[in-house]
N, CA, C, O and the ligand as a Tripos MOL2 file, in Angstrom:
@<TRIPOS>MOLECULE
protein
  321   319    81     0     0
PROTEIN
NO_CHARGES

@<TRIPOS>ATOM
      1 N         144.5360   65.7390   58.3130 N.3       1 MET1
      2 CA        143.6150   66.4040   57.3810 C.3       1 MET1
      3 C         144.0160   67.8670   57.2440 C.2       1 MET1
      4 O         144.7100   68.4110   58.1030 O.2       1 MET1
      5 N         143.5830   68.4860   56.1820 N.am      2 THR2
      6 CA        143.9240   69.8820   55.9690 C.3       2 THR2
      7 C         143.0420   70.7990   56.7920 C.2       2 THR2
      8 O         141.8640   70.5200   57.0130 O.2       2 THR2
      9 N         143.6200   71.8810   57.2360 N.am      3 ALA3
     10 CA        142.8430   72.9210   57.9000 C.3       3 ALA3
     11 C         142.2300   73.8200   56.8320 C.2       3 ALA3
     12 O         142.8350   74.0550   55.7860 O.2       3 ALA3
     13 N         141.0330   74.3180   57.1020 N.am      4 ILE4
     14 CA        140.4850   75.3000   56.1840 C.3       4 ILE4
     15 C         141.3010   76.5850   56.3350 C.2       4 ILE4
     16 O         141.7310   76.9430   57.4310 O.2       4 ILE4
     17 N         141.4970   77.2540   55.2300 N.am      5 GLU5
     18 CA        142.2990   78.4770   55.2500 C.3       5 GLU5
     19 C         141.3720   79.6830   55.2900 C.2       5 GLU5
     20 O         140.4290   79.7950   54.5070 O.2       5 GLU5
     21 N         141.6620   80.5680   56.2080 N.am      6 VAL6
     22 CA        140.8370   81.7520   56.3850 C.3       6 VAL6
     23 C         141.7230   82.9880   56.2330 C.2       6 VAL6
     24 O         142.6330   83.2100   57.0320 O.2       6 VAL6
     25 N         141.4560   83.7760   55.2220 N.am      7 GLY7
     26 CA        142.2100   85.0080   55.0180 C.3       7 GLY7
     27 C         141.3230   86.2180   55.2320 C.2       7 GLY7
     28 O         140.6450   86.3310   56.2530 O.2       7 GLY7
     29 N         141.3320   87.1200   54.2630 N.am      8 ASP8
     30 CA        140.5110   88.3220   54.3730 C.3       8 ASP8
     31 C         139.0280   87.9950   54.3170 C.2       8 ASP8
     32 O         138.2000   88.6900   54.9060 O.2       8 ASP8
     33 N         138.7040   86.9110   53.5880 N.am      9 HIS9
     34 CA        137.3050   86.5160   53.4210 C.3       9 HIS9
     35 C         137.2560   85.0020   53.2770 C.2       9 HIS9
     36 O         138.1070   84.4130   52.6110 O.2       9 HIS9
     37 N         136.2590   84.3650   53.9010 N.am     10 PHE10
     38 CA        136.1200   82.9170   53.7990 C.3      10 PHE10
     39 C         134.9980   82.5890   52.8280 C.2      10 PHE10
     40 O         133.8800   83.0830   52.9770 O.2      10 PHE10
     41 N         135.2900   81.7610   51.8380 N.am     11 ASP11
     42 CA        134.2900   81.3300   50.8610 C.3      11 ASP11
     43 C         134.1380   79.8220   50.9710 C.2      11 ASP11
     44 O         135.0190   79.0690   50.5550 O.2      11 ASP11
     45 N         133.0180   79.3860   51.5310 N.am     12 TYR12
     46 CA        132.8610   77.9430   51.7700 C.3      12 TYR12
     47 C         132.7870   77.1550   50.4680 C.2      12 TYR12
     48 O         132.9960   75.9420   50.4720 O.2      12 TYR12
     49 N         132.4940   77.8200   49.3580 N.am     13 HIS13
     50 CA        132.4210   77.1010   48.0870 C.3      13 HIS13
     51 C         133.7680   76.4500   47.7270 C.2      13 HIS13
     52 O         133.8150   75.4740   46.9780 O.2      13 HIS13
     53 N         134.8510   77.0030   48.2680 N.am     14 GLU14
     54 CA        136.1640   76.3920   48.0140 C.3      14 GLU14
     55 C         136.2840   75.0290   48.7010 C.2      14 GLU14
     56 O         137.1670   74.2360   48.3730 O.2      14 GLU14
     57 N         135.3910   74.7650   49.6530 N.am     15 TYR15
     58 CA        135.4460   73.5020   50.4020 C.3      15 TYR15
     59 C         134.1450   72.7280   50.2570 C.2      15 TYR15
     60 O         133.7820   71.9240   51.1160 O.2      15 TYR15
     61 N         133.4550   72.9830   49.1590 N.am     16 ARG16
     62 CA        132.1140   72.4320   49.0040 C.3      16 ARG16
     63 C         132.1120   70.9110   49.0470 C.2      16 ARG16
     64 O         131.1260   70.3110   49.4760 O.2      16 ARG16
     65 N         133.1930   70.2770   48.6110 N.am     17 GLU17
     66 CA        133.2190   68.8170   48.5860 C.3      17 GLU17
     67 C         133.2330   68.2320   49.9940 C.2      17 GLU17
     68 O         132.8940   67.0630   50.1780 O.2      17 GLU17
     69 N         133.6200   69.0280   50.9880 N.am     18 GLY18
     70 CA        133.7220   68.4870   52.3350 C.3      18 GLY18
     71 C         132.8560   69.1780   53.3590 C.2      18 GLY18
     72 O         132.6930   68.6740   54.4710 O.2      18 GLY18
     73 N         132.2910   70.3340   53.0070 N.am     19 LEU19
     74 CA        131.4150   71.0500   53.9290 C.3      19 LEU19
     75 C         129.9830   70.9670   53.4150 C.2      19 LEU19
     76 O         129.6660   71.4560   52.3310 O.2      19 LEU19
     77 N         129.1330   70.3410   54.2090 N.am     20 LYS20
     78 CA        127.7360   70.1810   53.8020 C.3      20 LYS20
     79 C         126.9290   71.3830   54.2700 C.2      20 LYS20
     80 O         126.9740   71.7560   55.4420 O.2      20 LYS20
     81 N         126.1970   71.9810   53.3500 N.am     21 LEU21
     82 CA        125.3710   73.1460   53.6850 C.3      21 LEU21
     83 C         124.1380   72.6960   54.4590 C.2      21 LEU21
     84 O         123.3420   71.9000   53.9610 O.2      21 LEU21
     85 N         123.9820   73.2070   55.6730 N.am     22 LEU22
     86 CA        122.8260   72.8630   56.4940 C.3      22 LEU22
     87 C         121.7320   73.9150   56.3750 C.2      22 LEU22
     88 O         120.5500   73.5880   56.2760 O.2      22 LEU22
     89 N         122.1350   75.1730   56.3870 N.am     23 GLN23
     90 CA        121.1620   76.2550   56.3660 C.3      23 GLN23
     91 C         121.8670   77.5240   55.9080 C.2      23 GLN23
     92 O         123.0150   77.7770   56.2720 O.2      23 GLN23
     93 N         121.1720   78.3100   55.1130 N.am     24 GLU24
     94 CA        121.7980   79.5280   54.6120 C.3      24 GLU24
     95 C         120.7590   80.6460   54.5740 C.2      24 GLU24
     96 O         119.6720   80.4820   54.0210 O.2      24 GLU24
     97 N         121.1050   81.7690   55.1640 N.am     25 THR25
     98 CA        120.2910   82.9650   55.0300 C.3      25 THR25
     99 C         121.1690   84.0310   54.3940 C.2      25 THR25
    100 O         122.3050   83.7550   54.0070 O.2      25 THR25
    101 N         120.6560   85.2280   54.2870 N.am     26 ARG26
    102 CA        121.4160   86.2590   53.5830 C.3      26 ARG26
    103 C         122.7700   86.5340   54.2490 C.2      26 ARG26
    104 O         123.7670   86.7760   53.5680 O.2      26 ARG26
    105 N         122.7940   86.4930   55.5670 N.am     27 GLU27
    106 CA        124.0140   86.8810   56.2770 C.3      27 GLU27
    107 C         124.6630   85.7510   57.0590 C.2      27 GLU27
    108 O         125.7440   85.9270   57.6220 O.2      27 GLU27
    109 N         124.0200   84.6020   57.0990 N.am     28 THR28
    110 CA        124.5140   83.5210   57.9630 C.3      28 THR28
    111 C         124.4740   82.1860   57.2280 C.2      28 THR28
    112 O         123.5000   81.8720   56.5450 O.2      28 THR28
    113 N         125.5490   81.3990   57.3740 N.am     29 THR29
    114 CA        125.6180   80.0780   56.7520 C.3      29 THR29
    115 C         126.0110   79.0490   57.8070 C.2      29 THR29
    116 O         126.9850   79.2370   58.5360 O.2      29 THR29
    117 N         125.2480   77.9590   57.8830 N.am     30 HIS30
    118 CA        125.5830   76.8390   58.7550 C.3      30 HIS30
    119 C         126.1130   75.6920   57.8990 C.2      30 HIS30
    120 O         125.5030   75.3330   56.8920 O.2      30 HIS30
    121 N         127.2350   75.1240   58.2950 N.am     31 LEU31
    122 CA        127.8640   74.0550   57.5270 C.3      31 LEU31
    123 C         128.2610   72.9220   58.4710 C.2      31 LEU31
    124 O         128.5880   73.1550   59.6350 O.2      31 LEU31
    125 N         128.2280   71.6970   57.9550 N.am     32 ALA32
    126 CA        128.7140   70.5470   58.7050 C.3      32 ALA32
    127 C         129.9930   70.0400   58.0440 C.2      32 ALA32
    128 O         130.1050   70.0050   56.8190 O.2      32 ALA32
    129 N         130.9410   69.6540   58.8670 N.am     33 ASN33
    130 CA        132.2470   69.2100   58.3930 C.3      33 ASN33
    131 C         132.1940   67.7290   58.0740 C.2      33 ASN33
    132 O         132.2320   66.8960   58.9800 O.2      33 ASN33
    133 N         132.1080   67.3930   56.8030 N.am     34 ARG34
    134 CA        131.9880   65.9930   56.3860 C.3      34 ARG34
    135 C         133.3270   65.3850   55.9700 C.2      34 ARG34
    136 O         133.4020   64.1900   55.6860 O.2      34 ARG34
    137 N         134.3630   66.1860   55.9320 N.am     35 ALA35
    138 CA        135.6410   65.7040   55.4140 C.3      35 ALA35
    139 C         136.7500   65.7180   56.4720 C.2      35 ALA35
    140 O         137.9130   65.4690   56.1560 O.2      35 ALA35
    141 N         136.3940   66.0050   57.7130 N.am     36 GLY36
    142 CA        137.4000   66.0280   58.7590 C.3      36 GLY36
    143 C         138.3710   67.1810   58.6550 C.2      36 GLY36
    144 O         139.5110   67.0790   59.1090 O.2      36 GLY36
    145 N         137.9280   68.2870   58.0570 N.am     37 PHE37
    146 CA        138.7960   69.4640   58.0020 C.3      37 PHE37
    147 C         139.1810   69.8920   59.4150 C.2      37 PHE37
    148 O         138.4090   69.7410   60.3620 O.2      37 PHE37
    149 N         140.3780   70.4230   59.5310 N.am     38 ASP38
    150 CA        140.8530   70.8970   60.8210 C.3      38 ASP38
    151 C         140.4930   72.3610   61.0200 C.2      38 ASP38
    152 O         140.3620   73.1310   60.0680 O.2      38 ASP38
    153 N         140.3420   72.7120   62.2670 N.am     39 CYS39
    154 CA        139.9900   74.0770   62.6670 C.3      39 CYS39
    155 C         141.1900   74.9980   62.4730 C.2      39 CYS39
    156 O         142.2960   74.6530   62.8870 O.2      39 CYS39
    157 N         140.9990   76.1530   61.8580 N.am     40 PRO40
    158 CA        142.1260   77.0740   61.6670 C.3      40 PRO40
    159 C         142.5950   77.7210   62.9670 C.2      40 PRO40
    160 O         143.6760   78.3090   63.0060 O.2      40 PRO40
    161 N         141.8000   77.6220   64.0260 N.am     41 ALA41
    162 CA        142.2000   78.2330   65.2930 C.3      41 ALA41
    163 C         142.9960   77.2750   66.1660 C.2      41 ALA41
    164 O         144.0310   77.6550   66.7130 O.2      41 ALA41
    165 N         142.5260   76.0260   66.3050 N.am     42 CYS42
    166 CA        143.1620   75.1130   67.2560 C.3      42 CYS42
    167 C         143.7820   73.8890   66.5870 C.2      42 CYS42
    168 O         144.5150   73.1390   67.2320 O.2      42 CYS42
    169 N         143.4960   73.6780   65.3010 N.am     43 GLY43
    170 CA        144.1360   72.5830   64.5940 C.3      43 GLY43
    171 C         143.4610   71.2440   64.7370 C.2      43 GLY43
    172 O         143.9060   70.2650   64.1370 O.2      43 GLY43
    173 N         142.3840   71.1700   65.5250 N.am     44 ARG44
    174 CA        141.6630   69.9070   65.6790 C.3      44 ARG44
    175 C         140.4690   69.8880   64.7370 C.2      44 ARG44
    176 O         139.9630   70.9350   64.3310 O.2      44 ARG44
    177 N         140.0290   68.6880   64.3980 N.am     45 SER45
    178 CA        138.8600   68.5590   63.5290 C.3      45 SER45
    179 C         137.6400   69.1730   64.2180 C.2      45 SER45
    180 O         137.4370   68.9890   65.4180 O.2      45 SER45
    181 N         136.8320   69.9020   63.4480 N.am     46 PHE46
    182 CA        135.6260   70.5030   64.0240 C.3      46 PHE46
    183 C         134.3970   69.7800   63.4870 C.2      46 PHE46
    184 O         134.4770   69.0190   62.5230 O.2      46 PHE46
    185 N         133.2650   70.0320   64.1250 N.am     47 GLU47
    186 CA        132.0180   69.3720   63.7020 C.3      47 GLU47
    187 C         131.2010   70.2840   62.8140 C.2      47 GLU47
    188 O         130.8360   69.9120   61.6990 O.2      47 GLU47
    189 N         130.9110   71.4810   63.3060 N.am     48 LYS48
    190 CA        130.0750   72.3970   62.5490 C.3      48 LYS48
    191 C         130.7260   73.7710   62.4850 C.2      48 LYS48
    192 O         131.5460   74.1500   63.3210 O.2      48 LYS48
    193 N         130.3220   74.4910   61.4560 N.am     49 LEU49
    194 CA        130.8820   75.8210   61.2040 C.3      49 LEU49
    195 C         129.7410   76.7730   60.9110 C.2      49 LEU49
    196 O         128.8850   76.5040   60.0680 O.2      49 LEU49
    197 N         129.7440   77.8870   61.6200 N.am     50 LEU50
    198 CA        128.8000   78.9630   61.3540 C.3      50 LEU50
    199 C         129.5880   80.1450   60.8010 C.2      50 LEU50
    200 O         130.5740   80.5780   61.3990 O.2      50 LEU50
    201 N         129.1540   80.6570   59.6730 N.am     51 VAL51
    202 CA        129.7790   81.8320   59.0730 C.3      51 VAL51
    203 C         128.7400   82.9420   59.0830 C.2      51 VAL51
    204 O         127.6570   82.7830   58.5180 O.2      51 VAL51
    205 N         129.0540   84.0510   59.7130 N.am     52 THR52
    206 CA        128.0830   85.1270   59.8080 C.3      52 THR52
    207 C         128.7110   86.4600   59.4450 C.2      52 THR52
    208 O         129.8570   86.7400   59.7960 O.2      52 THR52
    209 N         127.9520   87.2670   58.7470 N.am     53 GLU53
    210 CA        128.3700   88.6320   58.4230 C.3      53 GLU53
    211 C         127.6290   89.6450   59.2810 C.2      53 GLU53
    212 O         127.8240   90.8510   59.1320 O.2      53 GLU53
    213 N         126.7790   89.1600   60.1790 N.am     54 LYS54
    214 CA        126.0420   90.0630   61.0520 C.3      54 LYS54
    215 C         126.9880   90.7100   62.0590 C.2      54 LYS54
    216 O         127.9790   90.1110   62.4750 O.2      54 LYS54
    217 N         126.6650   91.9380   62.4400 N.am     55 ARG55
    218 CA        127.5240   92.6490   63.3780 C.3      55 ARG55
    219 C         127.3660   92.1100   64.7960 C.2      55 ARG55
    220 O         128.3210   92.0960   65.5730 O.2      55 ARG55
    221 N         126.1660   91.6700   65.1230 N.am     56 THR56
    222 CA        125.9450   91.0810   66.4370 C.3      56 THR56
    223 C         125.2970   89.7210   66.2540 C.2      56 THR56
    224 O         124.5270   89.5130   65.3160 O.2      56 THR56
    225 N         125.6090   88.7960   67.1520 N.am     57 ASN57
    226 CA        125.0740   87.4340   67.0870 C.3      57 ASN57
    227 C         124.7630   86.9460   68.4920 C.2      57 ASN57
    228 O         125.4520   87.2950   69.4510 O.2      57 ASN57
    229 N         123.7260   86.1420   68.6020 N.am     58 THR58
    230 CA        123.3800   85.5110   69.8660 C.3      58 THR58
    231 C         123.2440   84.0120   69.6300 C.2      58 THR58
    232 O         122.5610   83.5810   68.7010 O.2      58 THR58
    233 N         123.9010   83.2180   70.4820 N.am     59 PHE59
    234 CA        123.8970   81.7700   70.3000 C.3      59 PHE59
    235 C         123.4240   81.0860   71.5610 C.2      59 PHE59
    236 O         123.5650   81.6130   72.6650 O.2      59 PHE59
    237 N         122.8560   79.8930   71.3820 N.am     60 ASN60
    238 CA        122.7460   78.9760   72.5000 C.3      60 ASN60
    239 C         124.1460   78.4620   72.8060 C.2      60 ASN60
    240 O         124.9830   78.3570   71.9100 O.2      60 ASN60
    241 N         124.3930   78.1500   74.0380 N.am     61 SER61
    242 CA        125.7050   77.6680   74.4350 C.3      61 SER61
    243 C         125.9680   76.3110   73.7850 C.2      61 SER61
    244 O         125.1950   75.3760   73.9940 O.2      61 SER61
    245 N         127.0480   76.1800   72.9960 N.am     62 PRO62
    246 CA        127.3310   74.8780   72.3970 C.3      62 PRO62
    247 C         127.7220   73.8660   73.4680 C.2      62 PRO62
    248 O         128.1900   74.2490   74.5400 O.2      62 PRO62
    249 N         127.5330   72.5670   73.1850 N.am     63 PRO63
    250 CA        127.7870   71.5530   74.2070 C.3      63 PRO63
    251 C         129.2670   71.3550   74.5260 C.2      63 PRO63
    252 O         129.6050   70.8220   75.5830 O.2      63 PRO63
    253 N         130.1380   71.7740   73.6380 N.am     64 GLY64
    254 CA        131.5620   71.5520   73.8830 C.3      64 GLY64
    255 C         132.3660   72.7930   73.5750 C.2      64 GLY64
    256 O         131.8130   73.8860   73.4550 O.2      64 GLY64
    257 N         133.6810   72.6260   73.4450 N.am     65 PRO65
    258 CA        134.5210   73.7690   73.1270 C.3      65 PRO65
    259 C         134.2210   74.3150   71.7400 C.2      65 PRO65
    260 O         133.7990   73.5780   70.8490 O.2      65 PRO65
    261 N         134.4410   75.5950   71.5680 N.am     66 PHE66
    262 CA        134.2620   76.1950   70.2510 C.3      66 PHE66
    263 C         135.3610   77.2100   70.0140 C.2      66 PHE66
    264 O         135.9660   77.7150   70.9600 O.2      66 PHE66
    265 N         135.6150   77.5050   68.7640 N.am     67 CYS67
    266 CA        136.6640   78.4370   68.3890 C.3      67 CYS67
    267 C         136.0610   79.5540   67.5420 C.2      67 CYS67
    268 O         135.0710   79.3500   66.8410 O.2      67 CYS67
    269 N         136.6580   80.7140   67.6140 N.am     68 LEU68
    270 CA        136.2400   81.8670   66.8370 C.3      68 LEU68
    271 C         137.3640   82.2690   65.8920 C.2      68 LEU68
    272 O         138.5320   82.3060   66.2790 O.2      68 LEU68
    273 N         137.0000   82.5660   64.6540 N.am     69 VAL69
    274 CA        137.9620   83.0260   63.6560 C.3      69 VAL69
    275 C         137.3400   84.2280   62.9680 C.2      69 VAL69
    276 O         136.1590   84.2080   62.6210 O.2      69 VAL69
    277 N         138.1240   85.2660   62.7700 N.am     70 ARG70
    278 CA        137.6010   86.4930   62.2100 C.3      70 ARG70
    279 C         138.2410   86.7700   60.8500 C.2      70 ARG70
    280 O         139.4480   86.6050   60.6760 O.2      70 ARG70
    281 N         137.4180   87.1910   59.8900 N.am     71 THR71
    282 CA        137.9540   87.7300   58.6460 C.3      71 THR71
    283 C         137.6250   89.2180   58.6200 C.2      71 THR71
    284 O         137.1640   89.7680   59.6200 O.2      71 THR71
    285 N         137.8580   89.8720   57.4890 N.am     72 ASP72
    286 CA        137.5700   91.3020   57.4270 C.3      72 ASP72
    287 C         136.0870   91.5900   57.6150 C.2      72 ASP72
    288 O         135.7230   92.6230   58.1780 O.2      72 ASP72
    289 N         135.2320   90.6910   57.1530 N.am     73 ASP73
    290 CA        133.8010   90.9810   57.1510 C.3      73 ASP73
    291 C         132.9500   89.8450   57.6960 C.2      73 ASP73
    292 O         131.7260   89.8780   57.5680 O.2      73 ASP73
    293 N         133.5770   88.8390   58.3040 N.am     74 GLN74
    294 CA        132.8320   87.6900   58.7890 C.3      74 GLN74
    295 C         133.3480   87.2450   60.1560 C.2      74 GLN74
    296 O         134.4870   87.5230   60.5300 O.2      74 GLN74
    297 N         132.4940   86.5590   60.8790 N.am     75 MET75
    298 CA        132.8950   85.8130   62.0560 C.3      75 MET75
    299 C         132.5910   84.3470   61.8070 C.2      75 MET75
    300 O         131.4910   83.9960   61.3810 O.2      75 MET75
    301 N         133.5830   83.4830   62.0770 N.am     76 LEU76
    302 CA        133.3990   82.0540   61.9520 C.3      76 LEU76
    303 C         133.3600   81.4500   63.3550 C.2      76 LEU76
    304 O         134.2230   81.7410   64.1830 O.2      76 LEU76
    305 N         132.3700   80.6220   63.6180 N.am     77 VAL77
    306 CA        132.2550   79.9180   64.8850 C.3      77 VAL77
    307 C         132.3630   78.4300   64.5670 C.2      77 VAL77
    308 O         131.5430   77.8850   63.8290 O.2      77 VAL77
    309 N         133.3750   77.7810   65.1260 N.am     78 LEU78
    310 CA        133.6070   76.3600   64.8630 C.3      78 LEU78
    311 C         133.3700   75.5950   66.1580 C.2      78 LEU78
    312 O         133.9630   75.9060   67.1910 O.2      78 LEU78
    313 N         132.4990   74.5920   66.0940 N.am     79 THR79
    314 CA        132.2200   73.7970   67.2850 C.3      79 THR79
    315 C         132.9370   72.4590   67.1950 C.2      79 THR79
    316 O         133.1300   71.9110   66.1100 O.2      79 THR79
    317 N         133.3310   71.9400   68.3690 N.am     80 HIS80
    318 CA        134.0770   70.6860   68.4410 C.3      80 HIS80
    319 C         133.3020   69.6320   69.2120 C.2      80 HIS80
    320 O         133.7800   68.5090   69.3730 O.2      80 HIS80
    321 ZN        139.0770   74.8550   67.0980 Zn       81 ZN81
@<TRIPOS>BOND
     1     1     2 1
     2     2     3 1
     3     3     4 2
     4     3     5 am
     5     5     6 1
     6     6     7 1
     7     7     8 2
     8     7     9 am
     9     9    10 1
    10    10    11 1
    11    11    12 2
    12    11    13 am
    13    13    14 1
    14    14    15 1
    15    15    16 2
    16    15    17 am
    17    17    18 1
    18    18    19 1
    19    19    20 2
    20    19    21 am
    21    21    22 1
    22    22    23 1
    23    23    24 2
    24    23    25 am
    25    25    26 1
    26    26    27 1
    27    27    28 2
    28    27    29 am
    29    29    30 1
    30    30    31 1
    31    31    32 2
    32    31    33 am
    33    33    34 1
    34    34    35 1
    35    35    36 2
    36    35    37 am
    37    37    38 1
    38    38    39 1
    39    39    40 2
    40    39    41 am
    41    41    42 1
    42    42    43 1
    43    43    44 2
    44    43    45 am
    45    45    46 1
    46    46    47 1
    47    47    48 2
    48    47    49 am
    49    49    50 1
    50    50    51 1
    51    51    52 2
    52    51    53 am
    53    53    54 1
    54    54    55 1
    55    55    56 2
    56    55    57 am
    57    57    58 1
    58    58    59 1
    59    59    60 2
    60    59    61 am
    61    61    62 1
    62    62    63 1
    63    63    64 2
    64    63    65 am
    65    65    66 1
    66    66    67 1
    67    67    68 2
    68    67    69 am
    69    69    70 1
    70    70    71 1
    71    71    72 2
    72    71    73 am
    73    73    74 1
    74    74    75 1
    75    75    76 2
    76    75    77 am
    77    77    78 1
    78    78    79 1
    79    79    80 2
    80    79    81 am
    81    81    82 1
    82    82    83 1
    83    83    84 2
    84    83    85 am
    85    85    86 1
    86    86    87 1
    87    87    88 2
    88    87    89 am
    89    89    90 1
    90    90    91 1
    91    91    92 2
    92    91    93 am
    93    93    94 1
    94    94    95 1
    95    95    96 2
    96    95    97 am
    97    97    98 1
    98    98    99 1
    99    99   100 2
   100    99   101 am
   101   101   102 1
   102   102   103 1
   103   103   104 2
   104   103   105 am
   105   105   106 1
   106   106   107 1
   107   107   108 2
   108   107   109 am
   109   109   110 1
   110   110   111 1
   111   111   112 2
   112   111   113 am
   113   113   114 1
   114   114   115 1
   115   115   116 2
   116   115   117 am
   117   117   118 1
   118   118   119 1
   119   119   120 2
   120   119   121 am
   121   121   122 1
   122   122   123 1
   123   123   124 2
   124   123   125 am
   125   125   126 1
   126   126   127 1
   127   127   128 2
   128   127   129 am
   129   129   130 1
   130   130   131 1
   131   131   132 2
   132   131   133 am
   133   133   134 1
   134   134   135 1
   135   135   136 2
   136   135   137 am
   137   137   138 1
   138   138   139 1
   139   139   140 2
   140   139   141 am
   141   141   142 1
   142   142   143 1
   143   143   144 2
   144   143   145 am
   145   145   146 1
   146   146   147 1
   147   147   148 2
   148   147   149 am
   149   149   150 1
   150   150   151 1
   151   151   152 2
   152   151   153 am
   153   153   154 1
   154   154   155 1
   155   155   156 2
   156   155   157 am
   157   157   158 1
   158   158   159 1
   159   159   160 2
   160   159   161 am
   161   161   162 1
   162   162   163 1
   163   163   164 2
   164   163   165 am
   165   165   166 1
   166   166   167 1
   167   167   168 2
   168   167   169 am
   169   169   170 1
   170   170   171 1
   171   171   172 2
   172   171   173 am
   173   173   174 1
   174   174   175 1
   175   175   176 2
   176   175   177 am
   177   177   178 1
   178   178   179 1
   179   179   180 2
   180   179   181 am
   181   181   182 1
   182   182   183 1
   183   183   184 2
   184   183   185 am
   185   185   186 1
   186   186   187 1
   187   187   188 2
   188   187   189 am
   189   189   190 1
   190   190   191 1
   191   191   192 2
   192   191   193 am
   193   193   194 1
   194   194   195 1
   195   195   196 2
   196   195   197 am
   197   197   198 1
   198   198   199 1
   199   199   200 2
   200   199   201 am
   201   201   202 1
   202   202   203 1
   203   203   204 2
   204   203   205 am
   205   205   206 1
   206   206   207 1
   207   207   208 2
   208   207   209 am
   209   209   210 1
   210   210   211 1
   211   211   212 2
   212   211   213 am
   213   213   214 1
   214   214   215 1
   215   215   216 2
   216   215   217 am
   217   217   218 1
   218   218   219 1
   219   219   220 2
   220   219   221 am
   221   221   222 1
   222   222   223 1
   223   223   224 2
   224   223   225 am
   225   225   226 1
   226   226   227 1
   227   227   228 2
   228   227   229 am
   229   229   230 1
   230   230   231 1
   231   231   232 2
   232   231   233 am
   233   233   234 1
   234   234   235 1
   235   235   236 2
   236   235   237 am
   237   237   238 1
   238   238   239 1
   239   239   240 2
   240   239   241 am
   241   241   242 1
   242   242   243 1
   243   243   244 2
   244   243   245 am
   245   245   246 1
   246   246   247 1
   247   247   248 2
   248   247   249 am
   249   249   250 1
   250   250   251 1
   251   251   252 2
   252   251   253 am
   253   253   254 1
   254   254   255 1
   255   255   256 2
   256   255   257 am
   257   257   258 1
   258   258   259 1
   259   259   260 2
   260   259   261 am
   261   261   262 1
   262   262   263 1
   263   263   264 2
   264   263   265 am
   265   265   266 1
   266   266   267 1
   267   267   268 2
   268   267   269 am
   269   269   270 1
   270   270   271 1
   271   271   272 2
   272   271   273 am
   273   273   274 1
   274   274   275 1
   275   275   276 2
   276   275   277 am
   277   277   278 1
   278   278   279 1
   279   279   280 2
   280   279   281 am
   281   281   282 1
   282   282   283 1
   283   283   284 2
   284   283   285 am
   285   285   286 1
   286   286   287 1
   287   287   288 2
   288   287   289 am
   289   289   290 1
   290   290   291 1
   291   291   292 2
   292   291   293 am
   293   293   294 1
   294   294   295 1
   295   295   296 2
   296   295   297 am
   297   297   298 1
   298   298   299 1
   299   299   300 2
   300   299   301 am
   301   301   302 1
   302   302   303 1
   303   303   304 2
   304   303   305 am
   305   305   306 1
   306   306   307 1
   307   307   308 2
   308   307   309 am
   309   309   310 1
   310   310   311 1
   311   311   312 2
   312   311   313 am
   313   313   314 1
   314   314   315 1
   315   315   316 2
   316   315   317 am
   317   317   318 1
   318   318   319 1
   319   319   320 2
@<TRIPOS>SUBSTRUCTURE
     1 MET1         2 RESIDUE 1 A MET
     2 THR2         6 RESIDUE 1 A THR
     3 ALA3        10 RESIDUE 1 A ALA
     4 ILE4        14 RESIDUE 1 A ILE
     5 GLU5        18 RESIDUE 1 A GLU
     6 VAL6        22 RESIDUE 1 A VAL
     7 GLY7        26 RESIDUE 1 A GLY
     8 ASP8        30 RESIDUE 1 A ASP
     9 HIS9        34 RESIDUE 1 A HIS
    10 PHE10       38 RESIDUE 1 A PHE
    11 ASP11       42 RESIDUE 1 A ASP
    12 TYR12       46 RESIDUE 1 A TYR
    13 HIS13       50 RESIDUE 1 A HIS
    14 GLU14       54 RESIDUE 1 A GLU
    15 TYR15       58 RESIDUE 1 A TYR
    16 ARG16       62 RESIDUE 1 A ARG
    17 GLU17       66 RESIDUE 1 A GLU
    18 GLY18       70 RESIDUE 1 A GLY
    19 LEU19       74 RESIDUE 1 A LEU
    20 LYS20       78 RESIDUE 1 A LYS
    21 LEU21       82 RESIDUE 1 A LEU
    22 LEU22       86 RESIDUE 1 A LEU
    23 GLN23       90 RESIDUE 1 A GLN
    24 GLU24       94 RESIDUE 1 A GLU
    25 THR25       98 RESIDUE 1 A THR
    26 ARG26      102 RESIDUE 1 A ARG
    27 GLU27      106 RESIDUE 1 A GLU
    28 THR28      110 RESIDUE 1 A THR
    29 THR29      114 RESIDUE 1 A THR
    30 HIS30      118 RESIDUE 1 A HIS
    31 LEU31      122 RESIDUE 1 A LEU
    32 ALA32      126 RESIDUE 1 A ALA
    33 ASN33      130 RESIDUE 1 A ASN
    34 ARG34      134 RESIDUE 1 A ARG
    35 ALA35      138 RESIDUE 1 A ALA
    36 GLY36      142 RESIDUE 1 A GLY
    37 PHE37      146 RESIDUE 1 A PHE
    38 ASP38      150 RESIDUE 1 A ASP
    39 CYS39      154 RESIDUE 1 A CYS
    40 PRO40      158 RESIDUE 1 A PRO
    41 ALA41      162 RESIDUE 1 A ALA
    42 CYS42      166 RESIDUE 1 A CYS
    43 GLY43      170 RESIDUE 1 A GLY
    44 ARG44      174 RESIDUE 1 A ARG
    45 SER45      178 RESIDUE 1 A SER
    46 PHE46      182 RESIDUE 1 A PHE
    47 GLU47      186 RESIDUE 1 A GLU
    48 LYS48      190 RESIDUE 1 A LYS
    49 LEU49      194 RESIDUE 1 A LEU
    50 LEU50      198 RESIDUE 1 A LEU
    51 VAL51      202 RESIDUE 1 A VAL
    52 THR52      206 RESIDUE 1 A THR
    53 GLU53      210 RESIDUE 1 A GLU
    54 LYS54      214 RESIDUE 1 A LYS
    55 ARG55      218 RESIDUE 1 A ARG
    56 THR56      222 RESIDUE 1 A THR
    57 ASN57      226 RESIDUE 1 A ASN
    58 THR58      230 RESIDUE 1 A THR
    59 PHE59      234 RESIDUE 1 A PHE
    60 ASN60      238 RESIDUE 1 A ASN
    61 SER61      242 RESIDUE 1 A SER
    62 PRO62      246 RESIDUE 1 A PRO
    63 PRO63      250 RESIDUE 1 A PRO
    64 GLY64      254 RESIDUE 1 A GLY
    65 PRO65      258 RESIDUE 1 A PRO
    66 PHE66      262 RESIDUE 1 A PHE
    67 CYS67      266 RESIDUE 1 A CYS
    68 LEU68      270 RESIDUE 1 A LEU
    69 VAL69      274 RESIDUE 1 A VAL
    70 ARG70      278 RESIDUE 1 A ARG
    71 THR71      282 RESIDUE 1 A THR
    72 ASP72      286 RESIDUE 1 A ASP
    73 ASP73      290 RESIDUE 1 A ASP
    74 GLN74      294 RESIDUE 1 A GLN
    75 MET75      298 RESIDUE 1 A MET
    76 LEU76      302 RESIDUE 1 A LEU
    77 VAL77      306 RESIDUE 1 A VAL
    78 LEU78      310 RESIDUE 1 A LEU
    79 THR79      314 RESIDUE 1 A THR
    80 HIS80      318 RESIDUE 1 A HIS
    81 ZN81       321 GROUP 0 **** ****
């Protein structure tokens, strides 16, 4: 499967056919991977993707491994 491409800015609308929107606020977007996209950090398929523009974030510990990807103005958290 293809990996999502992350450059200066990540726009999930480019992957709308495969990323299901779970929740969206002004600065944070939660997405579920419905198309088996691969993680841009480790190359394995991920389950969920959080995109945040907030400067600080606090999370509950995910149940498995997770990857972090940074753009110029966002942090992406991918759970496996
Ligand atoms: Zn990964």
